[in-house]
Structures are given as C-alpha cells and as structure tokens.
C-alpha positions as CSV (number, residue, x, y, z in Angstrom):
1,E,-0.3,0.2,-0.3
2,I,1.5,3.7,-1.0
3,R,0.2,6.7,1.0
4,V,1.1,9.9,-0.3
5,P,1.6,13.6,1.9
6,N,-2.5,14.5,1.6
7,D,-3.5,10.7,3.5
8,D,-4.4,10.9,7.0
9,L,-1.1,9.3,8.3
10,T,-2.4,9.4,12.1
11,D,-2.7,5.8,12.6
12,I,1.2,4.8,11.4
13,C,2.6,8.4,12.8
14,L,5.0,8.7,16.4
15,F,4.2,12.8,16.3
16,Q,1.2,14.3,16.6
17,R,0.3,17.9,15.2
18,W,-0.7,20.7,18.0
19,E,-3.6,22.0,17.2
20,G,-2.7,25.4,17.8
21,N,-0.2,25.9,15.4
22,P,2.0,27.6,15.0
23,V,4.2,28.6,18.0
24,L,5.3,31.6,16.5
25,R,3.8,33.9,14.1
26,P,5.2,36.1,11.6
27,V,3.1,40.1,12.1
28,D,3.3,42.2,9.3
29,G,3.8,45.7,10.3
30,K,5.6,44.7,13.5
31,N,8.7,42.7,14.0
32,D,10.1,43.4,10.7
33,W,12.6,41.1,10.5
34,M,10.1,38.4,10.8
35,N,7.0,39.7,8.4
36,S,6.7,37.3,5.8
37,H,7.7,33.7,7.7
38,I,10.3,32.1,11.0
39,A,11.3,29.1,10.3
40,N,14.3,27.1,11.6
41,A,14.1,26.9,15.1
42,A,17.4,25.9,17.5
43,I,16.1,25.5,21.1
44,I,18.9,25.7,24.1
45,S,17.6,23.9,27.4
46,P,18.0,25.4,30.4
47,E,20.8,23.2,31.5
48,H,22.9,24.1,28.8
49,S,21.6,27.8,28.5
50,I,23.9,30.6,30.3
51,D,20.7,31.4,32.7
52,G,18.6,28.0,33.3
53,N,15.9,29.3,30.9
54,W,15.0,28.3,27.9
55,W,16.4,30.0,24.7
56,M,15.4,29.4,20.9
57,Y,17.1,31.0,18.2
58,A,15.4,30.7,14.5
59,R,15.5,32.6,11.3
60,G,12.7,35.5,9.8
61,G,12.2,36.6,6.9
62,N,10.7,39.9,5.3
63,N,9.1,40.7,2.3
64,R,11.5,42.8,1.5
65,N,15.0,42.5,-1.7
66,G,13.6,39.1,-2.3
67,S,13.0,38.1,1.3
68,N,16.1,38.8,3.3
69,E,16.6,36.4,6.1
70,Q,18.2,36.7,9.0
71,I,18.1,35.5,13.2
72,G,16.3,36.1,15.9
73,V,16.3,34.9,20.2
74,F,12.7,33.8,22.6
75,T,13.2,33.0,26.0
76,Q,11.3,31.0,28.6
77,L,11.5,30.4,31.9
78,S,12.0,27.2,32.7
79,E,9.6,27.1,35.7
80,T,6.9,27.9,33.9
81,F,8.0,26.2,30.1
82,S,5.7,24.8,27.1
83,P,7.0,23.9,24.4
84,F,4.3,25.5,23.0
85,G,4.8,28.5,24.6
86,P,4.7,31.4,24.9
87,W,8.2,32.3,23.6
88,I,9.0,35.9,24.5
89,P,10.8,37.5,22.2
90,Y,13.8,39.7,22.6
91,E,13.4,43.0,22.0
92,G,16.8,43.9,20.2
93,N,15.5,41.0,18.3
94,P,17.5,39.8,15.1
95,V,20.4,39.1,16.7
96,I,22.2,38.1,13.5
97,A,21.3,40.9,11.0
98,N,22.3,40.7,7.6
99,G,25.9,42.2,7.0
100,P,26.5,45.6,5.1
101,E,26.4,44.9,1.4
102,G,29.6,43.0,0.0
103,S,29.7,40.8,3.7
104,Y,29.1,37.5,3.5
105,D,26.0,37.5,5.1
106,S,24.2,40.4,2.9
107,W,21.3,38.8,1.7
108,R,20.9,35.7,4.6
109,A,21.4,34.9,7.8
110,L,19.4,32.1,8.1
111,D,20.1,28.1,10.0
112,S,21.8,29.0,13.3
113,T,22.8,26.4,15.8
114,P,23.6,27.5,18.9
115,V,26.2,26.1,21.6
116,V,27.2,27.7,25.3
117,G,30.5,26.5,25.6
118,K,32.2,25.4,29.1
119,D,33.4,29.3,28.9
120,G,30.4,30.8,29.1
121,V,29.7,32.0,25.8
122,T,26.8,31.7,23.2
123,Y,28.4,30.6,20.0
124,L,26.1,30.8,17.1
125,Y,27.0,28.8,13.9
126,Y,24.3,30.1,10.9
127,K,24.3,29.5,6.5
128,A,25.5,32.7,5.5
129,R,25.1,34.1,2.2
130,G,26.1,37.0,0.3
131,A,25.0,38.4,-2.9
132,D,26.8,35.6,-4.7
133,G,24.3,33.3,-3.6
134,K,26.7,30.7,-2.4
135,S,25.9,29.2,0.7
136,H,28.7,29.1,4.0
137,T,28.9,28.6,7.7
138,A,29.4,31.6,9.1
139,C,30.0,31.7,13.5
140,A,29.3,34.7,16.0
141,Y,29.8,34.7,19.6
142,S,28.0,36.5,22.7
143,S,29.1,37.1,26.4
144,D,24.5,37.4,27.1
145,G,23.5,35.3,24.3
146,L,21.7,38.4,22.9
147,N,25.1,40.5,21.4
148,F,26.7,39.1,18.7
149,T,30.1,39.5,17.9
150,K,30.5,37.4,14.1
151,L,33.7,36.2,13.3
152,P,35.3,38.1,10.1
153,E,36.0,35.4,8.0
154,L,33.5,32.8,7.4
155,W,34.3,29.5,9.6
156,L,33.9,27.0,6.6
157,Q,33.1,28.2,2.7
158,N,30.8,26.4,0.5
159,E,29.3,24.3,3.3
160,G,26.2,24.9,4.9
161,P,23.2,24.2,6.8
162,T,25.1,24.0,10.4
163,D,24.4,21.7,13.3
164,A,26.7,20.9,16.4
165,V,25.9,19.0,19.0
166,Y,27.3,17.8,22.9
167,H,30.4,15.4,22.5
168,E,32.3,14.5,25.9
169,G,31.2,18.1,27.7
C-alpha cells in the first residue's frame, strides 16, 4: 500500500500536530525582521543555557529584497515552560542581522545552531549567504546570548547548513 502526504497518516505517526500551531507567527508591520515567515528553530535547554532558562533561536524573513533572512531569539522561564509557548521575543531582535553590502551574510543569515561553551559564551553557527548566493558557515559569539560579534572571516566556505552537538562535555 502506498500512502501520499495528503493521506491521513495518524495511525502510523509517532508525532501528532498540535492544534494551536503555529507556535510562532510572523506579524506584518510588527517585528519587521520576521514579517513574512519564521522557521528553523534551534533550542537551548536550561541545563545548557547561560541563565537556566529555555532559549530558542530562529530565522525570520521579511518581504523586502527577495526575503532577506535574519536570526532572532525567544526565551521562556524554565519554571513555566511549555513547548507551545508563549515564547517571548527579545526586543532587540534580530540578534544576527544581515551584514553590509558585500559581506558574506549581506543577503541571508539563517539556519542557526547555538552552543554554549564551557566558558559560558554562546557560539552561534549559521548559514550565511552574500550577493553571490553561495552558502557558507559563519560563526558569531556572545557573552549574554543576545549581543553577538561576528567572526570577520567565514568559519567554512561553500558549506551549510550547520548542526552542532555536545560531545563528552
């Protein structure tokens, strides 16, 4: 028996859709950095975050210039956590904005992977695209998880997207 995406597959699925989806919604005219879409969330759990709370980094797109994409952060207190939210947006979003014209991420900064190191610094690896349209892996770092400094050079060229895992601490 062949089943296609439009079939009801609930009898064989391990996951069920939450009736309140989407968890995050783009809002036109508000949060300009994510007014057309938001996607590709990466979460830091309390045991790995810098403050013992939940952190979620996600890319947002706007409807200017062919959907520039940037990265923002949302948080939740660990005591009241629900995977469905509410996720509180950081007022200073995006935390990774597009770079200036000619830079490696002037067009898109997307698909982030945050890791908090033993030094307490948040390292954010992300896919960067400049005007040439090529994908690269970039890295930025922050002592507070909000104010990032981008490395002046690409971490990996002609690579992306990124994933990172904890391995033996």
